[in-house]
Backbone bond lengths (Angstrom), bond angles and torsions (degrees), N, CA, C in turn:
res aa  C-N    CA-C-N  psi(-1)  N-CA   C-N-CA  omega(-1)  CA-C   N-CA-C  phi
1 M - - - 1.463 - - 1.528 109.06 -
2 R 1.327 115.43 131.32 1.455 121.29 -179.89 1.524 110.91 -117.82
3 I 1.319 115.53 153.25 1.462 122.17 -179.94 1.520 108.51 -117.48
4 I 1.336 115.66 131.90 1.463 120.99 175.42 1.523 109.23 -123.06
5 R 1.319 115.33 159.88 1.470 122.71 175.19 1.514 106.86 -128.23
6 Y 1.309 117.07 134.20 1.460 119.56 -173.79 1.524 110.90 -149.10
7 I 1.314 114.56 165.75 1.460 121.40 175.91 1.519 108.04 -97.36
8 D 1.330 116.05 122.98 1.456 121.09 177.96 1.534 108.53 -70.25
9 D 1.322 116.41 116.98 1.461 120.57 -176.55 1.526 112.73 -65.97
10 H 1.333 117.59 -16.91 1.461 120.30 -178.28 1.528 112.43 -77.91
11 D 1.332 116.88 -41.09 1.469 118.96 -176.39 1.525 113.94 -131.19
12 G 1.344 117.70 2.35 1.460 121.16 178.42 1.514 114.75 76.51
13 T 1.338 117.63 8.42 1.460 121.90 -179.87 1.531 110.73 -76.98
14 I 1.331 115.68 140.53 1.464 120.00 174.47 1.520 108.22 -82.15
15 R 1.323 116.49 126.19 1.455 121.28 -175.69 1.530 110.92 -129.20
16 L 1.327 114.30 162.90 1.455 122.96 178.73 1.520 108.33 -114.06
17 A 1.329 116.32 145.46 1.464 120.48 178.50 1.515 109.45 -145.37
18 A 1.323 114.47 156.47 1.470 121.64 175.35 1.511 108.72 -107.31
19 V 1.320 115.84 137.99 1.464 121.51 179.23 1.519 108.06 -114.76
20 T 1.317 116.06 124.06 1.458 121.22 179.83 1.525 109.88 -82.39
21 D 1.326 115.87 171.14 1.459 120.08 177.69 1.520 111.66 -65.38
22 G 1.327 116.52 -17.79 1.461 120.93 175.40 1.513 113.41 -85.46
23 E 1.359 116.22 7.95 1.465 124.02 177.53 1.531 113.30 68.42
24 Q 1.323 117.53 20.37 1.449 121.44 172.74 1.526 109.12 -90.84
25 A 1.325 116.53 134.40 1.460 121.40 178.99 1.520 109.96 -102.97
26 Y 1.341 116.56 134.60 1.456 122.16 179.96 1.531 109.68 -124.04
27 P 1.312 117.54 139.07 1.471 120.01 -178.94 1.522 111.46 -67.82
28 L 1.318 116.02 144.89 1.457 122.56 175.69 1.525 109.42 -115.16
29 R 1.327 116.20 149.16 1.462 120.33 179.74 1.521 111.74 -81.17
30 S 1.315 116.92 -26.67 1.467 120.41 -178.85 1.523 109.78 -62.78
31 P 1.334 118.01 139.17 1.458 120.03 -177.44 1.523 114.66 -72.58
32 D 1.331 117.58 -26.97 1.462 120.92 179.99 1.526 109.27 -157.78
33 F 1.314 115.43 172.45 1.466 120.78 -173.65 1.524 112.25 -63.31
34 I 1.328 117.82 -45.12 1.457 120.33 -178.28 1.525 110.42 -65.85
35 A 1.325 117.36 -37.96 1.466 120.28 176.08 1.531 110.10 -60.70
36 L 1.331 117.03 -40.67 1.461 121.30 177.66 1.527 110.70 -59.32
37 V 1.316 116.39 -45.81 1.468 121.01 -179.33 1.525 110.62 -63.62
38 K 1.320 117.28 -43.99 1.461 120.82 -178.30 1.526 111.41 -68.59
39 E 1.323 117.01 -37.33 1.462 120.24 176.37 1.528 110.73 -62.55
40 A 1.330 115.72 -41.44 1.465 119.77 178.60 1.522 110.60 -64.26
41 E 1.319 116.69 -43.18 1.459 120.87 -179.51 1.525 110.53 -62.95
42 A 1.328 117.19 -42.29 1.465 121.08 179.96 1.521 111.53 -64.03
43 A 1.344 116.09 -31.55 1.465 120.72 -179.60 1.523 112.46 -87.10
44 G 1.328 116.70 -3.95 1.452 120.53 179.56 1.515 113.83 73.20
45 I 1.330 116.47 27.44 1.462 121.02 179.46 1.521 109.09 -126.60
46 S 1.315 115.89 168.99 1.459 120.73 179.18 1.524 109.83 -80.72
47 P 1.336 117.89 158.03 1.466 119.60 174.38 1.525 112.35 -56.82
48 L 1.328 116.90 -36.94 1.463 119.55 178.57 1.523 111.21 -62.19
49 E 1.318 116.51 -43.77 1.466 119.62 178.89 1.529 110.45 -65.79
50 A 1.331 116.71 -37.43 1.466 119.72 177.66 1.520 110.91 -61.46
51 V 1.323 116.22 -41.50 1.463 120.42 178.09 1.527 110.18 -64.76
52 R 1.295 116.44 -45.64 1.469 119.84 -179.39 1.518 111.54 -58.11
53 R 1.331 116.57 -40.82 1.467 119.94 179.76 1.527 111.32 -67.16
54 Q 1.324 116.33 -37.30 1.461 119.36 -178.41 1.525 112.93 -71.15
55 I 1.320 117.34 -33.04 1.465 118.98 -176.15 1.525 112.70 -94.97
56 E 1.341 116.43 -4.51 1.459 118.85 -179.68 1.533 109.92 -61.53
57 G 1.305 115.89 122.30 1.456 121.53 178.99 1.517 114.84 79.04
58 A 1.340 117.20 -1.11 1.475 120.20 -178.36 1.523 110.76 -79.93
59 K 1.303 115.62 153.98 1.453 120.75 175.11 1.523 109.15 -86.21
60 P 1.321 117.29 139.63 1.470 118.59 178.13 1.518 110.99 -66.93
61 L 1.310 115.18 153.12 1.464 120.65 175.56 1.521 109.60 -67.84
62 T 1.290 115.74 149.98 1.460 121.46 -178.87 1.523 110.52 -78.56
63 G 1.323 116.21 135.04 1.457 120.79 175.67 1.512 113.17 92.44
64 D 1.322 114.56 169.89 1.463 122.83 179.33 1.525 108.75 -78.75
65 W 1.328 116.92 121.86 1.464 120.62 -177.23 1.517 112.96 -58.58
66 R 1.323 116.40 -26.29 1.460 119.81 -179.40 1.521 111.94 -68.55
67 G 1.326 116.90 -14.54 1.454 121.50 176.06 1.511 113.44 -97.12
68 F 1.342 117.42 2.06 1.460 120.65 177.88 1.537 109.90 -70.03
69 S 1.322 115.27 166.38 1.471 120.97 173.78 1.528 107.46 -80.53
70 L 1.328 115.65 81.41 1.460 121.22 -172.12 1.525 112.32 -75.34
71 L 1.316 114.60 142.52 1.450 123.18 168.88 1.523 108.29 -107.82
72 T 1.325 117.80 172.77 1.452 117.84 170.17 1.527 106.87 -57.90
73 P 1.331 118.93 139.89 1.465 120.27 -171.84 1.523 114.72 -65.52
74 V 1.315 117.46 -17.66 1.456 121.77 171.32 1.521 106.80 -136.97
75 D 1.328 115.96 142.54 1.461 120.50 178.74 1.527 107.54 -80.23
76 A 1.323 115.51 78.57 1.463 121.29 -172.12 1.531 110.70 -67.64
77 P 1.322 117.93 123.67 1.465 119.40 175.87 1.524 112.09 -66.25
78 E 1.333 115.73 -33.02 1.459 121.40 178.85 1.515 110.01 -145.29
79 V 1.330 114.64 150.01 1.460 121.39 170.55 1.530 107.10 -122.05
80 W 1.324 116.50 128.57 1.451 123.31 175.71 1.525 108.38 -114.67
81 A 1.303 116.47 167.30 1.461 119.75 -179.40 1.523 110.20 -145.87
82 A 1.316 114.79 150.97 1.466 122.16 175.73 1.522 108.53 -110.89
83 G 1.308 116.48 145.98 1.457 120.94 -178.61 1.515 112.07 -123.18
84 V 1.317 115.72 160.31 1.456 124.12 175.85 1.540 110.45 54.79
85 T 1.323 115.82 43.98 1.463 120.82 178.98 1.524 112.21 -99.10
86 Y 1.318 116.52 -8.42 1.465 122.51 175.24 1.527 107.93 -122.35
87 E 1.313 117.32 151.23 1.458 120.84 179.32 1.529 111.46 -61.56
88 R 1.344 116.71 -38.61 1.468 119.32 179.98 1.521 111.22 -62.75
89 S 1.327 116.79 -35.82 1.460 120.19 177.73 1.522 110.34 -65.81
90 R 1.319 116.37 -41.96 1.469 119.75 177.21 1.520 110.56 -59.50
91 E 1.326 116.42 -44.48 1.459 120.41 179.97 1.530 111.11 -62.01
92 A 1.324 115.95 -42.70 1.466 119.67 -178.83 1.522 111.44 -65.85
93 R 1.332 117.16 -41.89 1.465 119.87 178.78 1.529 110.47 -63.03
94 N 1.327 116.62 -38.12 1.463 119.55 177.56 1.521 110.98 -65.79
95 E 1.321 117.30 -39.72 1.466 120.89 178.18 1.524 110.79 -61.34
96 E 1.330 116.23 -40.73 1.465 120.42 179.93 1.518 111.50 -64.07
97 S 1.334 115.75 -46.10 1.457 120.03 -171.45 1.520 113.81 -80.31
98 T 1.353 117.43 -23.19 1.464 120.10 -177.21 1.518 112.83 -109.30
99 G 1.334 116.46 -2.15 1.456 119.06 -177.99 1.505 113.43 68.38
100 G 1.325 116.60 22.52 1.461 121.15 179.01 1.511 113.94 92.87
101 A 1.341 117.17 -3.66 1.457 119.81 179.07 1.518 110.09 -68.44
102 T 1.308 116.37 148.37 1.460 121.46 -179.54 1.517 110.25 -112.24
103 G 1.337 114.67 163.07 1.457 119.69 177.77 1.517 111.65 98.18
104 G 1.332 115.96 136.26 1.453 120.72 177.93 1.522 111.94 87.11
105 E 1.316 114.98 145.18 1.457 120.85 -179.43 1.518 110.27 -86.57
106 T 1.315 117.07 141.26 1.461 122.36 177.57 1.526 109.18 -111.58
107 F 1.332 116.08 169.88 1.458 119.30 178.42 1.523 111.17 -67.48
108 Y 1.356 118.44 -22.96 1.462 119.96 175.08 1.528 110.67 -66.30
109 D 1.328 116.62 -38.03 1.466 119.99 174.95 1.530 110.34 -61.62
110 K 1.335 115.85 -41.02 1.459 120.24 -178.62 1.533 110.83 -66.61
111 V 1.327 117.04 -41.85 1.464 120.64 179.00 1.520 110.98 -64.66
112 Y 1.321 116.66 -39.58 1.462 120.93 -179.55 1.527 111.15 -59.23
113 R 1.332 116.95 -36.67 1.462 121.46 -177.18 1.522 113.34 -92.08
114 A 1.318 117.19 -18.72 1.464 121.01 -170.93 1.519 112.92 -67.97
115 E 1.313 115.63 158.78 1.471 120.54 174.00 1.521 110.18 -67.19
116 R 1.331 116.73 -42.53 1.464 121.77 -178.19 1.530 109.73 -82.66
117 P 1.325 118.64 124.22 1.467 120.02 178.45 1.529 111.44 -81.57
118 E 1.308 114.80 165.01 1.466 120.16 170.35 1.531 107.77 -82.60
119 I 1.325 116.34 119.95 1.465 121.55 176.07 1.520 107.43 -132.36
120 F 1.313 116.33 131.94 1.468 119.91 -177.34 1.518 109.87 -139.39
121 F 1.329 114.70 154.96 1.452 120.84 176.55 1.525 109.03 -71.28
122 K 1.327 116.80 135.75 1.464 120.63 -176.18 1.518 114.04 -113.40
123 S 1.328 118.18 -47.82 1.460 118.31 -170.32 1.520 111.40 -161.63
124 T 1.315 113.66 164.64 1.452 122.49 168.53 1.522 107.93 -114.81
125 G 1.318 116.79 171.05 1.456 119.85 178.91 1.514 112.45 -57.93
126 A 1.331 116.72 -38.77 1.462 120.16 -177.27 1.520 112.51 -68.84
127 R 1.326 117.87 -25.36 1.461 121.60 -179.68 1.533 112.50 -89.25
128 T 1.324 116.67 -12.36 1.454 121.07 -170.46 1.525 111.67 -90.82
129 A 1.324 115.80 131.33 1.469 121.11 178.76 1.524 109.45 -83.94
130 R 1.313 116.00 136.23 1.457 119.57 177.76 1.530 109.32 -79.97
131 P 1.333 117.98 164.18 1.467 120.42 177.54 1.524 111.46 -55.65
132 G 1.325 115.65 134.73 1.450 121.11 179.75 1.509 114.66 86.97
133 S 1.326 117.14 -13.35 1.462 122.10 -179.36 1.534 109.51 -97.18
134 P 1.331 118.65 152.64 1.467 119.70 -175.24 1.520 114.14 -66.53
135 V 1.328 115.24 140.79 1.454 121.72 160.55 1.525 106.36 -92.47
136 C 1.325 116.21 156.27 1.469 120.08 -177.48 1.525 110.81 -113.00
137 I 1.328 114.94 154.92 1.455 120.76 173.23 1.524 108.82 -107.48
138 R 1.309 116.16 153.10 1.466 121.16 -179.02 1.527 110.15 -73.65
139 S 1.327 114.85 152.15 1.471 120.00 179.35 1.518 112.33 -82.85
140 D 1.360 117.47 -15.08 1.470 120.32 -174.61 1.528 112.28 -112.27
141 S 1.333 117.04 25.50 1.465 120.90 178.96 1.516 109.91 -131.27
142 D 1.321 116.03 142.43 1.468 121.55 178.60 1.530 112.41 -111.98
143 W 1.351 116.78 7.08 1.462 119.06 -177.81 1.526 108.00 -146.33
144 Q 1.337 115.01 88.12 1.455 120.83 -174.52 1.523 110.23 -122.19
145 V 1.322 115.04 137.74 1.464 120.01 -176.25 1.529 109.63 -139.46
146 P 1.337 116.42 155.84 1.463 118.67 167.36 1.519 109.22 -79.64
147 E 1.306 117.13 154.73 1.461 120.84 172.49 1.525 107.14 -124.03
148 P 1.337 116.83 102.27 1.464 121.54 -179.38 1.528 110.57 -73.15
149 E 1.321 116.53 126.16 1.458 119.61 -173.61 1.521 111.73 -143.23
150 L 1.317 115.15 149.12 1.454 121.14 168.52 1.526 107.57 -76.01
151 G 1.321 116.60 127.89 1.450 121.34 176.22 1.518 110.79 -105.11
152 I 1.320 116.72 140.69 1.460 120.76 174.25 1.527 108.01 -110.17
153 V 1.329 115.51 135.05 1.457 122.53 179.56 1.521 107.68 -97.98
154 L 1.333 116.54 125.07 1.460 121.77 -171.11 1.522 111.71 -115.46
155 D 1.334 115.28 156.00 1.454 119.04 166.63 1.524 107.97 -97.73
156 S 1.322 117.01 -177.68 1.465 120.73 -173.82 1.522 112.78 -66.53
157 R 1.337 116.92 -15.91 1.467 120.60 177.89 1.526 112.48 -93.79
158 G 1.319 116.26 -1.00 1.457 119.80 179.72 1.508 113.86 87.40
159 R 1.328 118.02 9.69 1.463 120.51 177.08 1.526 109.95 -74.22
160 I 1.319 116.30 140.02 1.458 121.13 178.49 1.523 108.61 -82.15
161 L 1.335 115.48 115.17 1.463 121.61 -178.80 1.521 112.03 -92.11
162 G 1.333 115.83 -28.16 1.456 119.01 -177.38 1.510 111.23 -175.02
163 Y 1.334 114.09 -179.77 1.464 121.59 -176.20 1.522 109.83 -127.56
164 T 1.319 115.48 145.32 1.456 120.90 179.05 1.521 109.03 -143.39
165 A 1.331 116.22 170.46 1.465 121.34 176.13 1.522 108.86 -97.98
166 G 1.324 116.10 137.91 1.457 119.37 -177.25 1.513 112.89 -132.39
167 N 1.320 114.85 156.33 1.463 122.70 176.41 1.522 108.47 -124.46
168 D 1.316 116.30 106.62 1.464 123.65 178.17 1.532 107.63 -96.56
169 M 1.331 116.15 82.59 1.469 121.01 -177.80 1.528 110.13 -56.27
170 S 1.342 115.97 143.55 1.452 119.86 -173.24 1.525 111.25 -144.04
171 C 1.331 115.54 141.64 1.466 122.01 173.04 1.531 107.54 -102.38
172 R 1.317 115.69 102.83 1.458 119.52 -173.09 1.525 111.84 -68.98
173 D 1.323 117.63 -32.99 1.461 119.04 -178.97 1.525 111.66 -71.84
174 I 1.325 117.50 -36.88 1.466 119.85 -179.79 1.521 110.75 -67.78
175 E 1.348 116.89 -46.31 1.457 119.29 178.68 1.527 111.02 -66.40
176 G 1.339 117.10 -37.60 1.457 120.44 -179.26 1.512 113.16 -66.90
177 E 1.333 116.58 -28.51 1.462 119.95 -179.81 1.523 111.14 -67.09
178 N 1.338 115.83 -40.60 1.457 119.69 -179.74 1.527 107.77 -163.85
179 P 1.335 119.02 125.69 1.466 120.08 -178.09 1.520 113.52 -61.88
180 L 1.347 117.53 -21.25 1.457 119.67 177.56 1.525 112.04 -71.55
181 Y 1.331 116.37 -9.58 1.465 120.31 175.68 1.531 112.07 -87.80
182 L 1.334 117.31 8.18 1.457 120.74 -176.12 1.528 113.25 -51.38
183 P 1.358 120.33 -45.39 1.470 118.02 -179.96 1.529 112.92 -57.00
184 Q 1.338 117.33 -39.38 1.465 119.70 179.77 1.525 111.50 -74.72
185 A 1.329 116.68 -25.85 1.459 120.49 177.70 1.518 111.79 -77.43
186 K 1.334 116.76 -13.84 1.461 120.85 -173.25 1.528 114.06 -121.78
187 I 1.311 118.05 -29.94 1.463 120.10 -170.70 1.522 110.58 -117.93
188 W 1.312 115.24 114.89 1.461 121.49 170.67 1.518 107.71 -159.45
189 R 1.288 116.75 -178.62 1.456 121.68 -177.56 1.532 111.48 -57.12
190 R 1.327 116.66 124.62 1.454 123.52 175.54 1.532 112.07 54.08
191 S 1.332 115.29 44.39 1.469 120.51 178.80 1.516 112.03 -97.46
192 C 1.321 116.22 12.39 1.457 120.34 -176.55 1.517 109.48 -146.40
193 S 1.309 115.52 146.75 1.460 121.00 173.67 1.523 108.14 -150.94
194 F 1.322 116.39 150.62 1.464 119.49 172.13 1.520 109.63 -152.15
195 G 1.321 115.22 158.63 1.464 122.36 -177.09 1.523 108.55 137.05
196 P 1.319 119.32 -158.36 1.459 126.66 -1.58 1.513 112.96 -80.30
197 A 1.346 117.20 -6.92 1.461 121.21 -174.70 1.517 109.76 -142.87
198 I 1.331 115.02 165.28 1.457 122.20 168.74 1.527 107.50 -109.14
199 R 1.302 116.46 124.86 1.458 120.79 173.16 1.519 107.73 -88.48
200 L 1.331 117.09 121.84 1.458 120.18 -179.61 1.524 110.22 -57.00
201 A 1.328 116.09 134.36 1.465 120.91 -174.00 1.518 112.07 -57.11
202 E 1.318 116.74 -37.87 1.470 119.29 -175.79 1.523 112.85 -70.99
203 T 1.325 117.60 -10.46 1.467 120.48 179.38 1.526 112.17 -98.80
204 V 1.331 116.81 4.62 1.468 121.20 179.03 1.522 107.87 -109.75
205 P 1.323 118.31 101.70 1.468 119.97 -176.43 1.518 113.43 -65.15
206 N 1.337 117.52 -32.12 1.459 120.01 -177.93 1.527 109.63 -148.27
207 P 1.330 118.05 97.71 1.469 120.16 -179.90 1.524 113.36 -68.72
208 Y 1.336 116.85 -7.37 1.464 120.99 178.48 1.526 111.37 -97.53
209 D 1.321 114.90 21.94 1.463 120.07 175.44 1.522 109.30 -141.18
210 L 1.320 115.34 51.27 1.455 121.68 178.13 1.521 109.14 -113.69
211 T 1.307 116.82 133.77 1.458 121.45 178.77 1.529 109.57 -88.76
212 I 1.319 115.62 130.19 1.459 122.21 176.70 1.520 107.94 -112.36
213 V 1.321 116.61 128.64 1.463 121.98 179.65 1.527 108.41 -124.20
214 C 1.311 116.26 136.26 1.467 121.76 174.69 1.515 109.34 -121.11
215 R 1.327 114.84 123.65 1.462 121.24 175.19 1.524 108.69 -122.54
216 I 1.325 115.23 134.93 1.463 120.76 176.53 1.520 108.04 -124.54
217 Y 1.317 115.53 125.09 1.462 121.58 179.91 1.523 109.60 -106.22
218 R 1.322 115.41 138.27 1.465 121.65 176.61 1.521 108.39 -133.03
219 D 1.321 115.09 124.60 1.472 120.81 -178.49 1.530 110.97 54.50
220 G 1.346 115.26 36.99 1.455 120.23 177.58 1.514 114.44 80.20
221 E 1.325 118.21 -2.54 1.461 122.13 -179.05 1.521 110.16 -107.99
222 L 1.341 115.64 144.41 1.456 120.86 178.43 1.526 109.49 -73.27
223 A 1.325 116.78 113.87 1.460 121.51 -176.95 1.526 112.89 -99.18
224 V 1.324 117.07 -31.29 1.462 122.16 179.65 1.518 107.70 -137.16
225 N 1.326 116.12 134.97 1.465 121.22 176.55 1.528 107.37 -146.95
226 E 1.327 116.10 96.08 1.459 121.42 -175.45 1.527 109.13 -126.76
227 S 1.325 116.32 152.59 1.464 120.25 179.58 1.523 110.37 -141.16
228 A 1.331 115.07 159.91 1.460 121.97 178.23 1.521 107.42 -156.18
229 N 1.322 116.06 179.58 1.451 121.17 -179.69 1.523 109.17 -134.80
230 T 1.319 116.18 142.81 1.457 119.40 -179.19 1.527 112.18 -67.16
231 G 1.330 117.59 -10.69 1.451 120.15 173.98 1.522 112.34 -63.90
232 Q 1.333 116.68 -16.49 1.461 121.67 178.69 1.525 112.45 -84.34
233 L 1.330 116.49 -3.97 1.463 121.34 -179.70 1.521 109.96 -67.14
234 R 1.337 116.48 127.24 1.456 119.96 -177.06 1.527 111.83 -75.01
235 R 1.313 117.49 -34.40 1.459 121.24 -174.40 1.526 111.40 -104.83
236 K 1.314 116.65 155.40 1.449 122.01 176.28 1.527 109.60 -80.51
237 L 1.307 115.28 148.39 1.463 120.32 -177.67 1.531 111.19 -65.68
238 D 1.320 117.34 -41.01 1.463 120.12 177.04 1.526 111.33 -62.48
239 E 1.322 115.54 -33.46 1.469 120.39 178.32 1.527 109.94 -63.67
240 L 1.327 116.78 -46.27 1.468 120.08 179.10 1.524 111.03 -62.50
241 A 1.344 116.56 -42.41 1.461 120.47 179.10 1.526 111.10 -62.69
242 S 1.329 117.17 -38.39 1.470 120.15 -178.13 1.519 111.56 -67.42
243 W 1.336 117.24 -35.47 1.460 119.66 177.43 1.528 111.15 -70.30
244 L 1.324 117.14 -36.16 1.469 119.72 178.23 1.523 110.78 -64.67
245 T 1.308 117.36 -39.98 1.463 120.57 -175.69 1.524 113.31 -84.35
246 K 1.311 117.78 -10.30 1.464 120.91 -177.76 1.527 110.66 -64.49
247 D 1.330 116.63 116.56 1.468 122.67 178.71 1.526 112.18 54.05
248 N 1.319 116.18 31.37 1.467 121.03 -176.56 1.521 108.79 -131.43
249 V 1.316 116.24 158.01 1.456 121.84 172.46 1.526 107.51 -97.93
250 V 1.321 116.46 117.18 1.455 122.12 179.38 1.526 107.84 -117.74
251 Y 1.308 115.88 131.13 1.454 120.99 -175.03 1.529 111.13 -94.20
252 D 1.331 115.63 150.79 1.453 119.72 174.09 1.525 110.48 -54.29
253 G 1.327 116.55 131.89 1.455 120.20 179.15 1.512 114.47 90.89
254 T 1.330 117.18 3.82 1.462 120.34 175.79 1.530 109.68 -63.67
255 V 1.322 115.80 139.56 1.469 121.49 177.69 1.525 108.85 -109.18
256 L 1.322 115.98 131.53 1.467 121.88 175.24 1.517 108.46 -116.07
257 L 1.331 116.79 114.50 1.459 122.03 175.44 1.532 107.92 -80.94
258 T 1.321 116.61 136.20 1.467 120.06 -164.20 1.527 115.15 -104.05
259 G 1.336 116.98 15.15 1.459 119.47 176.16 1.516 112.62 102.22
260 T 1.318 115.46 161.51 1.460 120.15 -175.63 1.521 112.21 -119.24
261 C 1.327 114.30 150.76 1.466 121.29 173.44 1.531 109.94 -121.47
262 I 1.335 115.90 8.81 1.459 120.72 -177.90 1.528 108.89 -118.09
263 V 1.305 116.07 119.90 1.467 121.94 -179.94 1.521 107.77 -127.20
264 P 1.340 119.19 118.52 1.462 119.90 177.99 1.518 111.49 -54.59
265 P 1.321 117.75 146.75 1.466 120.77 -173.05 1.521 112.92 -70.45
266 G 1.341 114.65 151.34 1.460 121.63 172.63 1.515 112.94 58.43
267 R 1.339 114.65 -139.55 1.462 120.73 -179.33 1.524 111.45 -100.11
268 F 1.321 116.04 29.22 1.462 118.93 179.45 1.527 109.42 -55.67
269 T 1.328 115.57 133.43 1.462 120.72 177.29 1.518 109.84 -135.01
270 L 1.310 115.54 144.56 1.456 121.03 179.57 1.524 111.29 -67.70
271 K 1.340 114.88 150.13 1.458 121.75 176.17 1.527 109.55 -133.70
272 P 1.333 117.49 152.71 1.461 119.07 175.64 1.528 110.62 -55.20
273 G 1.311 116.01 137.84 1.462 120.78 -177.76 1.514 113.46 98.94
274 D 1.339 117.85 -16.32 1.462 120.40 175.72 1.524 109.82 -65.78
275 R 1.318 115.18 161.83 1.468 122.11 177.54 1.524 107.79 -129.55
276 I 1.340 116.27 123.83 1.459 122.42 -178.07 1.522 109.16 -104.80
277 E 1.327 116.28 130.01 1.456 121.52 173.98 1.519 108.39 -123.11
278 I 1.325 115.99 123.30 1.461 121.98 177.15 1.525 107.35 -119.49
279 E 1.313 115.61 113.29 1.456 121.40 -176.19 1.523 110.37 -113.34
280 I 1.327 116.63 130.63 1.457 121.50 174.44 1.516 107.48 -123.26
281 S 1.315 115.49 128.83 1.462 120.92 -175.57 1.522 110.84 -55.70
282 G 1.330 115.67 131.65 1.452 121.52 177.91 1.508 114.86 82.03
283 I 1.328 117.83 -7.44 1.465 121.10 -179.89 1.519 111.16 -110.57
284 G 1.317 116.70 -49.36 1.456 120.54 -179.74 1.512 110.87 136.01
285 T 1.323 115.15 -170.91 1.455 121.70 -177.05 1.518 110.02 -117.39
286 L 1.321 115.58 119.52 1.459 122.85 176.14 1.522 108.05 -87.41
287 I 1.326 117.02 120.49 1.462 121.91 -176.40 1.521 109.31 -119.96
288 N 1.332 116.07 128.63 1.463 121.47 175.66 1.523 110.42 -142.42
289 P 1.329 117.76 128.51 1.459 119.19 168.68 1.522 109.73 -73.71
290 V 1.322 116.56 164.91 1.462 122.18 -178.72 1.526 109.23 -109.79
291 A 1.320 116.23 134.51 1.464 122.31 -179.55 1.517 109.74 -125.21
292 A 1.324 115.71 160.58 1.460 121.46 177.17 1.525 110.06 -70.54
293 A 1.322 115.39 162.33 1.456 120.63 -176.70 1.523 112.39 -59.04
294 D 1.327 116.74 -35.49 1.476 119.96 -175.37 1.529 112.64 -99.05
295 A 1.327 117.44 15.10 1.459 120.28 -178.79 1.529 110.91 -65.15
296 T 1.306 115.73 143.06 1.463 121.25 174.07 1.531 108.45 -85.42
297 I 1.310 115.72 118.32 1.466 120.88 -175.72 1.525 108.21 -127.70
298 T 1.294 115.99 127.01 1.467 120.43 -179.54 1.512 112.55 -106.58
299 A 1.322 117.60 -23.08 1.478 120.28 -176.78 1.510 111.36 -80.50
């Protein structure tokens, strides 16, 4: 069972809906995802059971939900991200920082093996692009890529409520120049997106067996088509959540992106007009066009 949030085209109201495995969307009475979770907790039932009760006997919404005016499935107050959680990510970071030279251990190797993971602040709601809306590229970078990632949706205690697809946009040249430039390589206007849905945690039997696919289209042609599996993730999801919440204030609905195992080949860099598709099995496909840094965007 998946949860989406969308704008009702009839009256402009933001609404919540449940999407079944048969791709039928049903209206929910809860105003937002966190309210749904809290209502279920107060009633002593699971979020899945709460959804089932709300949609019992309801008529499905008209049309394909993927064509709705989708918002991020939760109004996340903050988005955080973890880095160097896959071996491929470690290799890519080393390539950036050493220019492809081999030999000698780097701090990325140390982070990959360390008990403490790399976790950094990524975005706020105002900086985050909703599904279907453009992500932007920086004006001062010549090597920018999407980073397709499994996102976990957390409550204030660090419990995993659900899973979503995320795009942790990255400037490989800025980070490669100096690791202290990481905030500028990761955080800028519309440098993050997630959605299109949240898969309820209790409906995912094994989060370490999800296929992630990244497709990038340029001028209508498929330019990048790469895939990976969350089974390649070195760290446990609960482990990452526990480090984020350690001595920290985490708000209900916080999203933690868990790292990438997909790196576009060579010096591929995003350009305005590209189209990014990030698909995670059982969750859906997050689609965002790419816009220039100074583009005027209203959606």
